[in-house]
Backbone as a ProteinNet text record, in pm:
[ID]
protein_1_A
[PRIMARY]
MDNTNHKRVAVTKSQLTHHWQERLNGNNLTEMVMRYKDADYFRRKDPTLDPETKIYEHIVKKSEPGEGHLNWGHITLYPGKVDDQYFCTKGHFHVNPDAEEYLLCMKGTGLVMFLSRDGECWCEELEEGSLHKIPSNIGRRLINTGDEPLMLSQCLPSNAGFDFDSIDEHPFTCHVYDDNGELAIEVDVEDTPESVDALQEEDIIAFLKS
[TERTIARY]
4248	4186.9	4266.1	4289.9	4363.1	4270.6	4301.1	4217	4269.2	4358	4420.8	4319	4213.5	4114.8	3987.2	3995.3	3877.5	3899.2	3790.6	3795.9	3721.9	3766.2	3699.1	3579.7	3469.2	3347.7	3318.9	3306.1	3277.8	3133.9	3113.5	2980.5	2963.7	2862.6	2841.1	2702	2678.8	2547	2458.7	2329.1	2233.8	2244.4	2229.2	2232.6	2095.3	1997.1	1861.3	1798	1734.4	1662.3	1523.6	1428.9	1291.5	1224.9	1243.3	1185.4	1035.3	963.5	818.6	779.5	689.3	636.1	743.1	850.4	952	980.8	1040	1067	1180.2	1184.2	1288.7	1419.4	1528.4	1659.6	1761.2	1860.4	1964.9	2034	2107.7	2185.8	2106.6	2136.5	2083.2	1930.4	1868.9	1723.4	1679.9	1566.7	1507.5	1387.8	1382.2	1276.5	1201.2	1070.1	983.5	893.8	879.4	793.3	686.1	560.2	448.8	403.4	409	362.5	231.7	159.7	28.1	36.7	142.1	154.9	163.1	201.1	213.1	101.9	15.5	-90.2	-214.9	-217.3	-325.8	-443.9	-445.1	-548.2	-662.2	-652.9	-761.2	-880.5	-1000.6	-1121	-1153.4	-1097.6	-1119.1	-997	-1015	-906.7	-909.5	-790.8	-783.4	-675.5	-712.8	-614.4	-543.3	-595.8	-532.1	-423.1	-414.2	-316.2	-181.6	-76.7	58.4	96.6	136.5	172.5	284.7	369.3	480.8	440.7	315	268.8	294.5	355.5	379.8	250.9	215.9	101	147.9	248.5	303.4	446.3	517.2	652.9	659.8	741	758.5	908.1	954.5	1094.4	1100	1190.9	1196.5	1340.1	1363.5	1489.8	1467.1	1530.6	1506	1607.8	1557.2	1642.6	1651.5	1743.9	1751.7	1624.8	1563.9	1443.2	1471.7	1382.6	1400.9	1306.6	1286.1	1195.6	1244.1	1155.2	1187.5	1249.6	1286.5	1346.2	1235.2	1262	1161	1211.9	1118.8	1144.5	1074.7	1139.1	1079.1	1066.6	948.1	926.6	852.6	847.8	778.6	704	580.9	495.8	451	467.9	413.9	314.1	187.5	81.1	39.1	60.8	39.4	-108.9	-146.8	-286.7	-317.1	-439.3	-479.2	-591.4	-640.2	-748.3	-725.7	-767.8	-777.7	-924.4	-951.6	-1089.5	-1145.4	-1239.6	-1293.1	-1253	-1163.5	-1119.1	-991.8	-996.9	-882.6	-759.5	-641.9	-517.7	-514	-468.7	-458.8	-341.4	-298.2	-196.1	-262.7	-182.6	-237.7	-295	-227.1	-267.9	-202.4	-199.6	-135	-178	-159.1	-157.8	-10.9	15	150.5	171.4	289.7	324.2	316.1	364.8	351.7	215.4	118.5	-17.3	-27.6	72.7	68.8	123.3	180.5	244.7	140.9	164.6	85.5	166.9	102.1	169.2	108	192.2	142.3	171.5	75.7	88.9	65.6	156.2	142.2	126	13.6	-9.2	65.7	160.1	243.6	194.4	119.2	73.2	-38.3	-134.9	-239.4	-363.6	-458.4	-584.3	-618.6	-689.8	-729.3	-794.2	-782.9	-842.4	-742.6	-746.6	-683.8	-797.8	-795.5	-901.1	-851.8	-929.4	-897.4	-970.2	-908.9	-968.9	-949.3	-1059.7	-1050.4	-1027.7	-986.6	-966	-1097.5	-1208.5	-1340.3	-1391.7	-1312.8	-1351.2	-1429.9	-1439	-1511.7	-1417.6	-1467	-1387	-1448	-1361.9	-1403.3	-1288	-1313.2	-1213.5	-1198.2	-1078.1	-1052.8	-1000.7	-1036.5	-990.4	-844.4	-767.3	-629.4	-621.8	-554.7	-530.2	-399.6	-340.9	-210.5	-210.3	-118.8	-104.8	-182.9	-270.5	-348.9	-262.8	-284.6	-208	-302.3	-261.2	-350.6	-281.7	-350.3	-299.5	-361.4	-277.1	-324.1	-314.6	-427.4	-423	-363.2	-325.5	-271.7	-377.2	-330.5	-415.3	-521.4	-492.7	-582.7	-503.2	-561.7	-497.4	-528.4	-446.7	-473.2	-435.4	-508.1	-485.4	-496.3	-419	-423	-485	-569.1	-635.5	-612.6	-566.3	-547	-670.1	-745.5	-866.4	-845.4	-721	-691.8	-622.7	-568.9	-502.6	-354	-297.7	-155.3	-107	24.6	74.2	31	-8.2	-40.2	85.6	140.5	269	251.9	300	285.6	416.2	438.2	546.1	486.5	566.1	516.9	622.1	575.4	662.1	599	677.8	627.1	741.5	709.8	814.3	893.9	1022.7	1107	1073.6	1004.4	965.7	820	760	619.1	600.8	680.8	667.7	543.1	545.8	431.7	369.7	244.7	171.2	76.5	123.7	40.3	-42.9	1.8	-69.7	-211.7	-228.2	-362.6	-456.6	-402.1	-484.1	-523.4	-431.9	-465.4	-575.9	-570.4	-668.4	-801	-793.6	-914.5	-904.7	-941.1	-921.7	-1008.2	-971.8	-1055.9	-1193.1	-1295.4	-1432.6	-1492.3	-1417.8	-1463.7	-1369	-1423.4	-1345.2	-1396.7	-1302.2	-1334.5	-1326.9	-1433.3	-1446.1	-1480.3	-1457	-1500.3	-1632.2	-1739	-1871.9	-1913.1	-1869.8	-1901.7	-1860.6	-1738.2	-1686.7	-1716.1	-1795.7	-1828.1	-1759.9	-1710.1	-1645.6	-1751.3	-1731.1	-1824.9	-1748.6	-1802.6	-1743.2	-1841.5	-1797.2	-1880.9	-1833.5	-1927	-1896.9	-1929.2	-1833.6	-1855.9	-1923.8	-2055.7	-2131.3	-2096.3	-2070.9	-2044	-1911.5	-1820.4	-1691.2	-1691.8	-1803.8	-1812.5	-1865.9	-1795.4	-1840.4	-1980.6	-2069.7	-2207.5	-2219.7	-2121.7	-2129.2	-2087.3	-2040.3	-1989.8	-2083.9	-2128.7	-2212.6	-2128.3	-2188.9	-2117.6	-2066.3	-1947.6	-1892.9	-1979	-2010.2	-2084.2	-1988.9	-2043.2	-1958.6	-1875.5	-1934	-1859.5	-1744.6	-1760.2	-1652.4	-1535.2	-1564.3	-1461.2	-1386.4	-1460.6	-1396.9	-1305.2	-1349.9	-1267.1	-1138.4	-1146.4	-1025.6	-928.4	-978.4	-892.3	-833.5	-900.7	-850.1	-759.7	-755.8	-677.3	-528.6
3416.1	3394.1	3287.8	3309.3	3214.3	3098.6	2975.4	2857.9	2775	2833.5	2758.5	2700.2	2777.4	2733.6	2679.3	2645.8	2594.2	2449.2	2370.3	2230.8	2215.7	2121.7	2093.9	2001.4	2029.5	1948.3	1884.7	1753.3	1682.8	1707.2	1729.9	1746.8	1642.2	1554.3	1445.2	1455.9	1378.6	1375	1270.7	1293.7	1197.7	1064.5	956.2	823.4	779.9	866.9	831.9	950.9	926.2	1031.5	982.5	1072.8	1037.7	1160.7	1178.1	1292.4	1271.9	1382.3	1376.8	1297.9	1203	1118.5	1027.6	1001.3	908.6	805.9	694.5	587.2	623.3	555.7	572.6	514.1	588.1	542.9	565.1	477	493.5	362.9	363.5	247.2	157.3	27.6	-70	-69.4	-71.1	-78.2	-223	-258.1	-390.4	-376.9	-459.3	-447.1	-579	-568.3	-683	-653.7	-751.1	-737.3	-846.7	-806.8	-902.6	-915.5	-1037.6	-1065.3	-1144	-1141.9	-1205.3	-1353.5	-1420.7	-1564.3	-1595.1	-1496.6	-1516.6	-1448.7	-1376.9	-1299.9	-1387.3	-1466.2	-1562.3	-1504.6	-1373.7	-1312.2	-1250.5	-1250.3	-1195.7	-1291.2	-1234.6	-1315.5	-1354.2	-1282.5	-1313	-1385.8	-1454	-1518	-1466.2	-1459	-1410.7	-1489.2	-1596.7	-1679.2	-1606.4	-1492.3	-1416.4	-1323.2	-1305.8	-1214.5	-1284.3	-1221.9	-1276.9	-1301.5	-1423.7	-1453.3	-1365.6	-1312.1	-1228.4	-1081.8	-1048.8	-911.1	-861.7	-744	-683.9	-623	-661	-600.4	-479.8	-502.4	-389	-416.9	-307.2	-313.3	-238.3	-290.9	-227.4	-214.6	-92	-63.8	1.8	-43.4	12.5	30.7	141.5	168	133.5	25.9	-24.4	30.7	63.6	95.6	-26.7	-25.5	-134.1	-134.1	-252.5	-256.3	-201.4	-119.4	-62.3	52.7	84.4	191.8	324	393.1	522.9	519.6	401.7	392	382.5	438.8	444.8	382.6	324	279.8	375.1	397	479.1	391.8	389.6	301.9	368.7	297.5	345.3	228.2	253.4	150.8	198.9	115.6	142.7	32.7	68.8	-24.9	6.9	-88.2	-63.4	-65.8	1.2	-2.4	-135	-177.7	-301.4	-369.6	-476.1	-553.1	-702.1	-781.1	-925.5	-952.2	-978.7	-978.2	-837.9	-821.9	-688.7	-636.7	-707.8	-664.7	-580.9	-460.7	-370.9	-430.9	-400.5	-441.5	-385	-467.9	-426.8	-498.3	-448.1	-516.2	-626.3	-717.7	-823.5	-765	-665.5	-606.6	-677.8	-610.2	-668.6	-597.7	-668.2	-607.2	-588.6	-532.6	-523.5	-628.4	-687	-783.9	-717.3	-595.2	-515.3	-446.3	-490.6	-436.7	-288.8	-234.1	-93.1	-0.7	-59.3	21.5	91.8	220.1	297.1	315.4	368.1	389.3	510.8	586.1	696.6	668.1	699.3	685	820.1	859.6	982.1	943.9	981.7	952.8	1055.9	1008.3	1096.2	1106.6	1005.4	1005.4	903.1	933.7	837.3	852.9	762.7	762	619.3	607.6	474.4	481.4	371.4	359.8	294.7	336.8	259.3	196.2	64.5	-9.4	-52.4	-20.8	-56.6	-185.9	-263.5	-389.1	-401	-411.6	-432.8	-581	-611.1	-751	-828	-755.4	-818.2	-842	-803.2	-830	-720.5	-602	-491.3	-406.9	-363.5	-284.6	-146.2	-49.5	81.1	139.5	245.5	296.7	447	494.9	636.4	651.8	763.2	788.9	834.9	782.2	823	917.5	1029.1	1123	1194.5	1252.1	1314.8	1415.5	1395.4	1485.1	1443.7	1343.2	1302.9	1221.6	1240.9	1175.8	1090.4	968.2	873	805.9	806.3	740.4	602.1	501.2	365.7	345.5	338.6	325.6	192.1	184	60.3	-50	-171.9	-292.2	-289.5	-218.7	-212.4	-254.2	-342.9	-383.6	-284.8	-289.8	-200.5	-266.7	-227.5	-272.6	-150.7	-149.7	-41.7	-91.6	-10.1	-44.8	67.1	32.6	130.6	129.6	238.4	248.5	337.9	383.3	472.1	401.4	480.2	424.6	458	497.7	521.9	461.3	441.8	383.7	466.5	397	458.9	451.5	568.5	573.4	637.9	567.5	616.6	604.8	699.7	690.3	646.1	576.6	530	552	574.9	585.6	504.5	417	330.6	290.8	248.1	206.5	88.8	85.7	-21.4	-156	-156.6	-282.9	-318.6	-254.4	-282.1	-424.8	-464.6	-597.7	-608.4	-699.2	-720.4	-856.5	-854.7	-976.8	-1009.3	-1096.3	-1140	-1262.8	-1338.1	-1460.5	-1429.7	-1318.5	-1283.2	-1255	-1201.9	-1177	-1309.9	-1408.3	-1540.3	-1605.8	-1586.9	-1650.6	-1575.3	-1443.3	-1359.5	-1254.6	-1292.5	-1204.5	-1078.6	-982.8	-864.8	-909.4	-851.6	-891.2	-803.9	-701.6	-613.6	-623.1	-611.5	-621	-515.6	-456.7	-341.8	-383.2	-354.3	-397	-279.9	-301.7	-209.6	-262.5	-192.6	-233.4	-144.1	-183.3	-106.9	40.2	60.6	196.3	262.7	199.2	252.9	169.1	235.9	165.1	97.2	-31.3	-106.8	-178.7	-175	-245.5	-352.5	-476.5	-588.7	-640.2	-683	-733.9	-882	-961.3	-1104	-1126.2	-1129.3	-1138.9	-1266.2	-1374.4	-1501.8	-1499.5	-1407	-1399	-1301	-1229	-1132.3	-1201.5	-1194.1	-1262.2	-1219.5	-1317.6	-1286.9	-1230.6	-1261.6	-1218.2	-1073.5	-1011	-874.3	-779.6	-676	-575.6	-488.8	-438.1	-352.6	-227.8	-185.3	-63.1	56	140.4	260.9	371.4	474.2	581.7	643.5	660.4	721.9	633.5	500.5	409.1	424.2	436	452.3	582.5	691	820.8	812.4	741.2	727.2	652.7	547.7	475.1	569.6	648.2	734.3	848.4	891.1	999.6	949.8	817	762.7	777.1
536.4	668.2	742.3	871.3	953	991.5	945	973	1090.3	1167.8	1276.3	1372.3	1402.6	1502.3	1439.2	1309.4	1240.9	1199.4	1202.7	1160.7	1028.9	951	824.4	849.4	784	796.2	661.6	660.4	535.2	491.7	364.3	306.8	197.9	213.6	119.4	58.5	-43.1	-106.4	-38.3	-45.6	9.7	-63.4	9.3	-50.5	-101.3	-87.1	-125.8	-196.4	-311.1	-381.8	-419.3	-411.9	-446.2	-506	-634.9	-702	-720.9	-723.3	-737.6	-862.8	-845.8	-953.6	-1015.1	-942.7	-989.7	-880	-920.3	-825.7	-731.4	-620.4	-519.8	-571.6	-551.9	-595.4	-484.2	-478.3	-378.4	-347.4	-237.8	-197.4	-102.3	-109.2	-13.9	-8.4	-124.9	-133.5	-153.9	-95.1	-113.8	-207	-311.3	-412.1	-427.1	-438.7	-460.9	-580.2	-670.1	-786.8	-781.9	-790.8	-795.7	-940.5	-993.5	-1129.6	-1124.3	-1235.6	-1237.1	-1201.5	-1244.5	-1218.1	-1069.5	-988.4	-843.6	-765.1	-834.5	-768.2	-753.9	-648.7	-628.1	-550.8	-531	-447	-527.2	-660.1	-741.2	-741.6	-741.7	-749	-892.7	-988.5	-1128.7	-1184.7	-1296.1	-1370	-1513.6	-1575.7	-1712.4	-1786.3	-1856.8	-1926.8	-2039.7	-2082.8	-2191	-2139.1	-2007.8	-1949.4	-1936.3	-1986.5	-1980.1	-1833.8	-1798	-1658.7	-1605.1	-1694.5	-1650.7	-1631.2	-1654.2	-1638.4	-1496.8	-1486.1	-1354.7	-1300.3	-1178.8	-1111.1	-1029.7	-944.6	-868.8	-826.7	-791	-740	-607.4	-517.3	-386.4	-359.7	-337.4	-306.7	-170	-84.5	49.7	96	162.6	230.3	376.6	421.8	556.7	656	773.5	886.6	976.9	1069.8	1166.8	1251.1	1271.2	1354.3	1493.7	1540.1	1673.5	1696.9	1822.8	1860.4	1801.1	1729.5	1673.6	1536.3	1484.4	1351.5	1246.3	1126.8	1022	892.9	817.2	679.7	583.7	468.4	362.6	238.5	178.9	64.7	-49.3	-161	-280.4	-343.5	-382	-442.3	-579.3	-680.3	-813.2	-846.6	-857.2	-893.1	-1036.8	-1126	-1268.6	-1303.7	-1412.5	-1456.5	-1526.3	-1515.3	-1581.6	-1506.9	-1564.2	-1503	-1525.5	-1428.3	-1443.6	-1475.8	-1604.6	-1653.3	-1629	-1535.3	-1507.7	-1370.1	-1300.7	-1168.4	-1180.1	-1124	-1132.4	-1062.9	-1118.8	-1053.4	-911.2	-819.1	-679.7	-614	-501.2	-422.7	-341.1	-291.1	-206.6	-78.1	-23.9	102.5	220	332.7	449.9	577.2	688.6	820.2	857.3	973	1023.5	1132.2	1133.1	1236.8	1374	1381.5	1502.6	1499.2	1579.8	1568.6	1603.9	1673.4	1711.9	1603.1	1497.1	1393.3	1306.1	1281.8	1186.5	1058.2	958.2	829.4	761.7	688.8	607.7	461.2	375.7	231.6	165.7	76.1	-1.6	-147.9	-207.6	-349	-433.2	-513.7	-594.5	-738.9	-783.1	-921.3	-936.6	-1022.1	-1053.1	-968	-990.6	-916.8	-877.2	-768.6	-723.2	-587.1	-515.1	-382.3	-287.5	-161.6	-55.5	23.3	33	101.1	238.6	340.6	477.3	514.9	601.9	647.6	797.8	870.9	1014.8	1043.5	1162	1202.2	1203.2	1204.1	1201.9	1061.2	960.9	823	754.8	816.7	755.5	670	553.6	458.9	437.5	412.4	365	283.7	206.7	112	121.7	81	58.4	-84.5	-148.3	-283.5	-282.8	-376.5	-395.6	-514.7	-497.1	-605.6	-576.6	-679.6	-663.9	-548.8	-454.3	-340.1	-217.6	-227.3	-110.1	-13.5	114.2	220.4	303	331.8	396.7	514.8	627.2	747.3	760.3	777	804	954.7	1024.1	1170.3	1213.6	1338	1392	1386.5	1366.3	1364.7	1255.1	1147.5	1031.8	908.2	826.5	702.1	591.2	485.3	373.2	241.5	138.6	1.4	-89.6	-199.4	-296.3	-426	-488.2	-613.6	-713.8	-833.7	-939.8	-1029.5	-1027.2	-1108.9	-1230.4	-1252.8	-1363.8	-1478.3	-1570.4	-1688.5	-1691.5	-1576.4	-1563.9	-1431.9	-1417.9	-1292.5	-1172	-1066.8	-938.2	-853.1	-815.2	-747	-610.9	-507.7	-371.1	-295.1	-204.9	-107.8	25.5	104.6	233	340.7	461.6	577.9	689.5	751.3	857.3	949.3	1071.3	1163.6	1108.7	1137.8	1086.1	1147.6	1261.9	1325.1	1297	1193	1161.3	1111.1	1013	955.1	868.8	772.1	683.1	711.4	752	785.2	669.8	578.7	466.3	503.2	602.5	640.5	686.7	757.3	804.7	688.4	578	459.5	395	396.9	343	425.1	556.2	644.9	647.5	639.3	644.2	533.2	409	292.6	299.5	215.9	198.7	150.4	208.4	174.2	64.5	19.8	-87.4	-206.2	-326.5	-449.4	-546.8	-622.6	-707.2	-854.5	-928.1	-1066.7	-1158.2	-1287	-1391.9	-1447.2	-1418.2	-1462.7	-1579	-1701.6	-1821.8	-1808.3	-1759.2	-1746.1	-1613.5	-1530.2	-1398.5	-1290.7	-1186.6	-1076.8	-991	-964.8	-882.3	-772.5	-652.3	-538.2	-492.6	-497.3	-455.1	-320	-238.6	-105.1	-100.3	-52	-34.3	100.3	98	221.8	297.9	223	290.1	365.8	330.3	398.4	514.2	531.5	639	763.4	876.8	998.7	1037.7	1056.5	1091.3	1231.9	1315.7	1454.5	1473.1	1367.6	1376.5	1303.6	1373	1309.6	1217.6	1112.4	1018.1	1088.9	1052.3	1109.1	1068.8	1165.4	1138.7	1095.4	1031.2	980.5	1090.7	1210.2	1318.6	1366.2	1351.2	1388	1291.9	1161.6	1060.7	1081.4	1109.4	1132.7	1254.5	1357.1	1477.4	1447.4	1362.2	1320.7	1252.4	1157.1	1076.9	1158	1263.6	1347.1	1459.3	1479.6	1591.1	1565.7
[MASK]
++++++++++++++++++++++++++++++++++++++++++++++++++++++++++++++++++++++++++++++++++++++++++++++++++++++++++++++++++++++++++++++++++++++++++++++++++++++++++++++++++++++++++++++++++++++++++++++++++++++++++++++++++

């Protein structure tokens, strides 16, 4: 065949791979590991737990911050309990209040806990294949209630940013425990603003559909 009028096109391999139920791999990834010794957000204490125990890992492929750019990440939340409180992430809001986020559960079982700026909490069940939208200006926390790693993929704007300071100032008011084999959610009434009425079911549905 005469190739005089044809140009060669380079074909390369992807720099990022994310196989189902496996961790994200590739070039220029940023990784964070939370260990028990640094996890100061649990309401329970467990002196028998090794301080080096991994609670969760977060790996993210970052794009340059800017309108329309996206980050892709992977979260592994390990199974375990601090006393009777299930392992969970610290949780965060986004620095950019307009940023939304999607979470895809790839493995395991647990809960994604939502937190409004008014201190109200509600949860959705996590199971393999479930997809969860985190609305703008809503915080979220992940809880592993199973006996295997809880693995999730995430997609969010590159200019979202992680706001942990707001969680330090206004913590999650709900906590998830193992009550003799049964899942129990306790609410810290004293931490819930008295001036704010509890979110009604229709308000929560509106958040999730926004």
